[in-house]
TILUMZA-54861 format. One line per field, with one value per atom (N, C-alpha, C): residue number from 0; residue in one letter; atom name; x, z, y. Coordinates in pm, 1 decimal, m for minus. Atoms other than C-alpha are relative to their C-alpha. Layout:
<nodes>
num c(NUM,...)
residuo c(A,...)
atomo c(CA,...)
east c(X,...)
up c(Z,...)
north c(Y,...)
</nodes>
This chain:
<nodes>
num c(0,0,0,1,1,1,2,2,2,3,3,3,4,4,4,5,5,5,6,6,6,7,7,7,8,8,8,9,9,9,10,10,10,11,11,11,12,12,12,13,13,13,14,14,14,15,15,15,16,16,16,17,17,17,18,18,18,19,19,19,20,20,20,21,21,21,22,22,22,23,23,23,24,24,24,25,25,25,26,26,26,27,27,27,28,28,28,29,29,29,30,30,30,31,31,31,32,32,32,33,33,33,34,34,34,35,35,35,36,36,36,37,37,37,38,38,38,39,39,39,40,40,40,41,41,41,42,42,42,43,43,43,44,44,44,45,45,45,46,46,46,47,47,47,48,48,48,49,49,49,50,50,50,51,51,51,52,52,52,53,53,53,54,54,54,55,55,55,56,56,56,57,57,57,58,58,58,59,59,59,60,60,60,61,61,61,62,62,62,63,63,63,64,64,64,65,65,65,66,66,66,67,67,67,68,68,68,69,69,69,70,70,70,71,71,71,72,72,72,73,73,73,74,74,74,75,75,75,76,76,76,77,77,77,78,78,78,79,79,79,80,80,80,81,81,81,82,82,82,83,83,83,84,84,84,85,85,85,86,86,86,87,87,87,88,88,88,89,89,89,90,90,90,91,91,91,92,92,92,93,93,93,94,94,94,95,95,95,96,96,96,97,97,97,98,98,98,99,99,99,100,100,100,101,101,101,102,102,102,103,103,103,104,104,104,105,105,105,106,106,106,107,107,107,108,108,108,109,109,109,110,110,110,111,111,111,112,112,112,113,113,113,114,114,114,115,115,115,116,116,116,117,117,117,118,118,118,119,119,119,120,120,120,121,121,121,122,122,122,123,123,123,124,124,124,125,125,125,126,126,126,127,127,127,128,128,128,129,129,129,130,130,130,131,131,131,132,132,132,133,133,133)
residuo c(X,X,X,X,X,X,X,X,X,X,X,X,X,X,X,X,X,X,X,X,X,X,X,X,X,X,X,X,X,X,X,X,X,X,X,X,X,X,X,X,X,X,X,X,X,X,X,X,X,X,X,X,X,X,X,X,X,X,X,X,X,X,X,X,X,X,X,X,X,X,X,X,X,X,X,X,X,X,X,X,X,X,X,X,X,X,X,X,X,X,X,X,X,X,X,X,X,X,X,X,X,X,X,X,X,X,X,X,X,X,X,X,X,X,X,X,X,X,X,X,X,X,X,X,X,X,X,X,X,X,X,X,X,X,X,X,X,X,X,X,X,X,X,X,X,X,X,X,X,X,X,X,X,X,X,X,X,X,X,X,X,X,X,X,X,X,X,X,X,X,X,X,X,X,X,X,X,X,X,X,X,X,X,X,X,X,X,X,X,X,X,X,X,X,X,X,X,X,X,X,X,X,X,X,X,X,X,X,X,X,X,X,X,X,X,X,X,X,X,X,X,X,X,X,X,X,X,X,X,X,X,X,X,X,X,X,X,X,X,X,X,X,X,X,X,X,X,X,X,X,X,X,X,X,X,X,X,X,X,X,X,X,X,X,X,X,X,X,X,X,X,X,X,X,X,X,X,X,X,X,X,X,X,X,X,X,X,X,X,X,X,X,X,X,X,X,X,X,X,X,X,X,X,X,X,X,X,X,X,X,X,X,X,X,X,X,X,X,X,X,X,X,X,X,X,X,X,X,X,X,X,X,X,X,X,X,X,X,X,X,X,X,X,X,X,X,X,X,X,X,X,X,X,X,X,X,X,X,X,X,X,X,X,X,X,X,X,X,X,X,X,X,X,X,X,X,X,X,X,X,X,X,X,X,X,X,X,X,X,X,X,X,X,X,X,X,X,X,X,X,X,X)
atomo c(N,CA,C,N,CA,C,N,CA,C,N,CA,C,N,CA,C,N,CA,C,N,CA,C,N,CA,C,N,CA,C,N,CA,C,N,CA,C,N,CA,C,N,CA,C,N,CA,C,N,CA,C,N,CA,C,N,CA,C,N,CA,C,N,CA,C,N,CA,C,N,CA,C,N,CA,C,N,CA,C,N,CA,C,N,CA,C,N,CA,C,N,CA,C,N,CA,C,N,CA,C,N,CA,C,N,CA,C,N,CA,C,N,CA,C,N,CA,C,N,CA,C,N,CA,C,N,CA,C,N,CA,C,N,CA,C,N,CA,C,N,CA,C,N,CA,C,N,CA,C,N,CA,C,N,CA,C,N,CA,C,N,CA,C,N,CA,C,N,CA,C,N,CA,C,N,CA,C,N,CA,C,N,CA,C,N,CA,C,N,CA,C,N,CA,C,N,CA,C,N,CA,C,N,CA,C,N,CA,C,N,CA,C,N,CA,C,N,CA,C,N,CA,C,N,CA,C,N,CA,C,N,CA,C,N,CA,C,N,CA,C,N,CA,C,N,CA,C,N,CA,C,N,CA,C,N,CA,C,N,CA,C,N,CA,C,N,CA,C,N,CA,C,N,CA,C,N,CA,C,N,CA,C,N,CA,C,N,CA,C,N,CA,C,N,CA,C,N,CA,C,N,CA,C,N,CA,C,N,CA,C,N,CA,C,N,CA,C,N,CA,C,N,CA,C,N,CA,C,N,CA,C,N,CA,C,N,CA,C,N,CA,C,N,CA,C,N,CA,C,N,CA,C,N,CA,C,N,CA,C,N,CA,C,N,CA,C,N,CA,C,N,CA,C,N,CA,C,N,CA,C,N,CA,C,N,CA,C,N,CA,C,N,CA,C,N,CA,C,N,CA,C,N,CA,C,N,CA,C,N,CA,C,N,CA,C,N,CA,C,N,CA,C,N,CA,C,N,CA,C,N,CA,C,N,CA,C,N,CA,C,N,CA,C,N,CA,C,N,CA,C,N,CA,C,N,CA,C,N,CA,C,N,CA,C,N,CA,C)
east c(m72.9,m172.5,55.8,m65.6,m63.2,138.9,m163.5,339.7,15.7,m54.9,323.1,m56.3,19.5,179.1,98.9,m72.4,382.8,m62.7,54.8,239.3,70.4,m69.2,360.6,m60.4,52.5,333.7,m116.1,88.7,96.5,m155.2,132.7,m163.1,m60.6,38.4,m151.5,m36.6,49.6,m182.6,m130.6,127.4,m533.2,m72.3,79.5,m620.1,m3.9,m4.4,m580.8,m57.8,49.8,m710.3,m145.0,148.7,m1044.9,m87.8,64.3,m1118.8,m62.9,55.5,m1361.2,10.1,4.4,m1380.2,146.8,m145.6,m979.7,52.4,m35.3,m946.5,m48.3,50.9,m1202.2,86.8,m85.2,m988.6,143.9,m138.1,m665.8,m40.2,29.7,m841.2,m6.6,15.3,m927.2,117.1,m137.6,m579.2,92.4,m73.0,m437.9,m59.5,65.8,m700.3,28.6,m62.2,m552.7,129.7,m123.6,m255.5,110.9,m97.0,70.6,157.7,m158.3,463.3,m26.3,m54.3,576.1,149.5,m122.2,918.4,28.2,2.0,1054.5,9.6,m0.2,1104.6,m148.3,141.8,739.5,m72.3,31.7,671.5,79.6,m74.2,922.0,m54.9,31.3,792.3,m161.5,152.4,423.1,m22.0,m16.9,530.7,26.8,m45.4,687.6,m129.6,108.7,370.4,m109.5,110.2,131.3,19.6,m22.8,296.9,6.1,m22.5,371.1,m132.7,128.5,67.6,m137.9,136.3,m204.0,3.4,m20.7,m91.2,m44.3,7.5,m112.2,73.8,m85.3,9.7,67.4,m61.2,241.1,m88.0,70.4,7.9,m104.0,76.7,m235.0,109.5,m103.4,70.8,52.0,m10.7,161.2,m95.3,119.4,m191.5,m15.5,m2.1,m194.7,95.2,m121.5,139.3,m17.9,9.3,73.6,m124.9,109.8,m254.5,57.0,m77.5,m51.6,75.2,m76.8,184.7,m60.4,65.4,m67.6,m40.8,42.9,m185.5,101.5,m109.4,129.1,123.4,m116.7,453.8,105.7,m95.8,753.0,131.2,m137.0,1097.6,76.9,m95.5,1399.7,77.5,m76.7,1621.0,162.3,m154.2,1998.2,67.1,m79.9,2275.7,m37.4,21.0,2172.6,m121.1,104.0,1858.9,32.1,m66.8,2025.8,59.7,m54.3,2230.7,m99.9,102.2,1950.4,m111.9,88.1,1734.0,76.3,m70.1,2009.3,16.3,19.3,2018.0,m130.2,153.5,1642.3,m0.6,21.9,1649.0,81.1,m83.8,1930.1,m84.0,31.8,1758.2,m146.4,119.2,1406.8,m52.7,21.4,1449.2,m97.0,86.4,1289.2,46.7,m65.9,1342.3,66.5,m59.0,1573.3,m91.9,81.9,1308.1,m126.7,115.3,1040.9,79.4,m75.3,1321.8,21.8,m21.3,1398.0,m100.9,109.2,1036.2,m10.1,1.0,1052.1,114.2,m100.9,1382.1,m59.0,65.0,1220.6,m101.0,102.6,941.2,79.9,m77.1,1174.3,60.6,m73.1,1387.0,m70.1,87.3,1088.5,m61.3,28.2,994.7,m173.7,131.1,642.0,m22.1,65.3,433.7,m59.0,83.8,248.2,27.3,m30.5,307.6,m121.5,120.9,7.5,68.0,m48.3,120.2,m76.7,47.8,m44.3,101.4,m104.6,293.5,62.5,m72.2,436.8,m108.4,67.9,316.0,m86.6,107.6,m16.6,46.3,m30.2,72.2,125.8,m115.7,423.2,46.7,m37.7,622.1,141.3,m153.5,969.7,47.7,m54.6,1155.1,m78.2,87.6,853.1,m97.1,81.4,689.1,m110.1,74.6,377.0,m72.2,50.3,261.5,m138.4,134.4,m104.9,m56.9,79.1,m299.4,m134.3,127.8,m563.3,m109.9,91.2,m744.2,m66.0,64.4,m821.0,m147.1,119.9,m1168.9,9.4,m0.8,m1229.8,m57.6)
up c(m133.5,1200.0,53.0,m59.9,1433.6,32.7,m45.7,1438.9,103.0,m102.6,1720.0,151.9,m107.4,1989.9,28.3,m22.5,2185.5,132.1,m91.0,2410.4,103.5,m73.2,2739.6,37.7,m39.8,2853.2,80.5,m94.1,3126.5,m76.3,107.8,2874.3,m78.7,81.1,2680.0,58.7,m88.1,2961.4,31.6,m19.0,3020.2,m145.7,102.2,2685.6,35.3,m22.9,2842.8,136.6,m137.8,3198.0,14.2,m12.6,3350.5,m6.6,9.4,3345.2,m127.0,119.9,3070.7,m48.4,35.7,3050.5,m37.2,m6.7,3082.3,m165.3,114.4,2787.2,m129.1,120.7,2575.6,m36.8,0.3,2646.3,m94.5,47.1,2555.4,m153.3,143.3,2222.0,m88.0,95.2,2108.4,m0.1,37.1,2171.6,m121.6,104.1,1950.6,m132.7,122.0,1697.6,m96.4,46.1,1671.8,m62.8,46.1,1587.9,98.0,m100.6,1782.4,m21.2,12.5,1831.3,127.0,m139.2,2087.9,m38.0,43.2,2127.8,24.9,m39.5,2161.7,135.2,m132.2,2494.1,76.3,m48.8,2536.1,m40.0,45.2,2356.7,115.1,m102.2,2594.1,145.9,m115.4,2907.2,11.4,31.0,2784.3,3.4,15.6,2698.4,150.3,m130.1,3055.2,95.6,m92.1,3249.8,m54.2,78.6,3010.1,41.5,m25.3,3087.9,143.0,m162.5,3467.0,82.6,m46.7,3567.4,m55.0,90.3,3325.6,m42.8,48.5,3249.6,m138.5,148.7,2879.7,m46.8,79.4,2693.3,m100.4,108.7,2421.1,m117.6,132.4,2142.3,37.8,m22.6,2311.1,m5.2,m14.1,2381.7,m159.6,130.3,2009.3,m71.2,64.3,1901.8,32.9,m29.5,2102.1,m53.0,83.3,2007.1,m132.7,164.8,1652.7,m9.4,m4.9,1710.3,41.6,m53.8,1904.1,m119.9,89.0,1631.6,m149.8,132.7,1346.1,14.7,m28.4,1513.6,24.1,m46.0,1611.3,m79.6,49.8,1486.3,75.8,m96.9,1638.3,m22.1,m10.0,1720.6,76.1,m62.9,1810.9,69.9,m69.4,2088.0,m60.6,53.7,1983.3,120.9,m107.8,2187.6,28.6,m7.3,2126.3,89.2,m76.7,2270.7,164.2,m143.7,2572.2,67.5,m75.1,2637.2,43.5,m35.0,2602.7,123.0,m88.8,2841.3,137.4,m99.5,3088.8,51.6,m38.4,3078.4,57.6,m58.9,3124.5,133.2,m150.2,3415.8,110.0,m67.1,3567.9,25.5,m10.9,3497.8,68.6,m37.0,3564.0,148.4,m132.3,3877.6,m54.5,52.9,3651.5,28.7,14.7,3676.7,m140.3,136.3,3404.8,m90.7,104.0,3232.5,m51.3,25.7,3244.0,m96.3,85.1,3117.7,m152.9,167.9,2809.6,m102.4,70.6,2703.7,m28.7,22.3,2734.7,m127.6,101.8,2546.2,m132.9,149.5,2240.2,m43.9,19.9,2232.1,m53.6,41.7,2221.1,m146.0,138.5,1938.4,m114.6,124.2,1725.6,m22.9,8.6,1807.9,14.7,m56.0,1959.8,109.2,m56.6,2134.2,116.5,m89.5,2348.0,72.4,m51.4,2579.7,74.1,m91.4,2717.7,84.9,m124.9,3059.7,92.8,m141.3,3386.6,102.0,m83.3,3540.8,30.0,m30.7,3513.8,19.7,m66.8,3632.7,m114.8,91.2,3429.7,m17.2,47.5,3244.8,m18.1,11.4,3296.6,m149.5,138.0,2994.1,28.5,m3.9,2935.7,m166.7,140.3,2656.3,m112.5,112.7,2474.7,m28.0,m11.0,2534.0,126.6,m107.8,2735.5,32.0,m65.5,2975.5,m7.5,m26.6,2977.2,47.4,m67.4,3174.1,m50.7,79.4,2948.5,96.0,m124.7,3255.3,89.4,m76.8,3447.0,m52.6,58.8,3460.4,m74.8,80.7,3196.1,68.9)
north c(32.4,941.4,114.8,m110.1,1218.5,m31.3,30.9,1227.8,67.7,m110.4,1465.6,m57.9,35.4,1226.1,m145.3,114.7,962.6,m68.5,76.7,706.8,m97.1,68.0,555.0,m145.2,126.8,204.7,m32.7,2.1,248.0,29.1,m25.5,384.8,m115.0,106.9,71.7,m101.8,117.2,m174.7,26.8,18.7,m54.3,m63.8,62.7,m214.1,m151.2,128.0,m547.2,m8.6,13.6,m459.7,m16.7,14.1,m484.0,124.6,m129.3,m110.5,38.8,m16.9,m92.0,162.1,m160.2,317.6,11.3,m23.5,324.7,m58.6,67.4,58.4,78.1,m62.1,264.6,104.3,m119.0,560.0,m3.7,45.5,405.9,m58.7,8.3,286.5,104.0,m152.4,623.3,68.5,m95.3,755.4,m91.8,50.8,471.5,9.1,m24.7,534.6,112.6,m87.8,858.4,30.9,4.1,751.9,76.2,m41.2,777.7,m69.1,85.4,677.7,m75.3,90.2,429.4,m45.6,27.2,303.8,m168.9,124.1,m32.6,m52.6,15.1,19.8,m21.0,18.2,58.9,m137.5,126.1,m264.1,m108.3,104.5,m447.7,14.7,m18.9,m304.9,m71.2,62.9,m381.8,m148.8,157.5,m756.2,m59.4,55.4,m789.6,m1.5,m11.1,m655.2,m93.7,77.2,m839.6,m143.3,146.5,m1170.3,m22.0,5.7,m1103.7,15.2,m57.8,m922.7,m72.4,15.4,m996.4,m163.7,141.2,m1365.8,m38.6,m4.7,m1324.2,m119.2,111.4,m1651.6,63.8,m51.4,m1597.7,24.1,m59.1,m1596.9,70.1,m113.0,m1384.6,134.5,m93.3,m1151.4,45.1,m7.1,m1170.1,80.8,m51.7,m1075.4,138.9,m133.7,m766.5,90.2,m62.1,m672.4,59.1,m37.5,m677.0,104.7,m72.6,m499.8,160.0,m146.6,m201.4,32.6,m31.7,m208.0,55.8,m31.4,m175.8,131.0,m142.4,160.3,100.3,m109.9,306.7,5.5,m16.9,402.3,m52.8,46.9,226.3,58.9,m41.9,372.2,m60.3,84.4,200.2,105.5,m74.8,344.1,29.4,m7.5,438.1,78.1,m57.6,581.0,137.7,m133.6,937.5,35.1,m11.5,898.0,m67.3,45.9,687.3,139.3,m113.9,1003.7,119.2,m135.8,1253.9,m59.4,52.2,1017.9,24.8,m21.3,1041.6,141.4,m149.9,1427.1,37.1,m29.1,1441.5,m37.5,29.9,1226.1,46.2,m60.1,1415.4,150.0,m139.9,1757.7,m5.7,m5.3,1671.0,m106.1,89.6,1402.1,m125.5,102.9,1129.1,m129.7,127.6,747.2,m10.2,55.3,630.7,m62.0,25.7,434.3,110.3,m89.1,726.5,85.8,m95.4,949.5,m39.5,70.4,730.8,3.4,m50.8,762.8,118.9,m138.3,1124.7,31.0,m23.5,1129.6,m30.8,68.0,888.8,100.9,m78.7,1131.5,162.3,m143.0,1450.5,m18.3,47.9,1271.3,17.6,m3.9,1236.6,143.3,m111.8,1593.6,0.0,m23.4,1510.4,99.3,m86.5,1757.4,m33.0,56.7,1548.5,m141.3,135.3,1239.1,m44.2,36.2,1054.9,m102.1,107.8,878.7,39.8,m21.8,836.2,11.7,22.6,800.2,121.3,m101.8,1119.7,146.7,m113.9,1476.7,61.0,m57.8,1589.5,146.2,m124.9,1922.6,32.6,m46.8,1910.0,30.2,m7.2,2046.5,m26.1,31.8,1894.1,42.0,m29.0,2043.1,42.3,m25.9,2144.0,m104.3,113.4,1801.8,18.9,11.7,1828.2,m132.4,137.0,1529.2,21.2,m16.1,1478.3,m150.0,115.2,1208.3,m15.0,m5.6,1096.8,m80.7,67.2,920.3,87.6,m119.5,1243.4,43.6,m46.7,1382.7,139.5,m139.3,1650.2,118.2)
</nodes>
């Protein structure tokens, strides 16, 4: 498992979406191993229930599958403070900045995200959109 990669919620949501190509790409990213945070799990659960209408058993199954492929990190006050600093410095939303901060705390070098600017480097962390054409 690559400990240098972090996956944003938006990438994981394609696992349950209608776009087969993006679902396959998300599966390959997880197969390579990555980190996610509890925040990512919470955001995923919220969108999966609200927008994708997963019932509780389906949600449990998908979350367990994700957790079997990824290492999960909890957020703490240090990450929170760093996230606020990242939000301020890079003008990110607080939620996006907390994901960046969690990746930085783990010393990840790559963040897979569709929401942030492709190619942006934040304190040594490179954001890549895995769904852009090669």
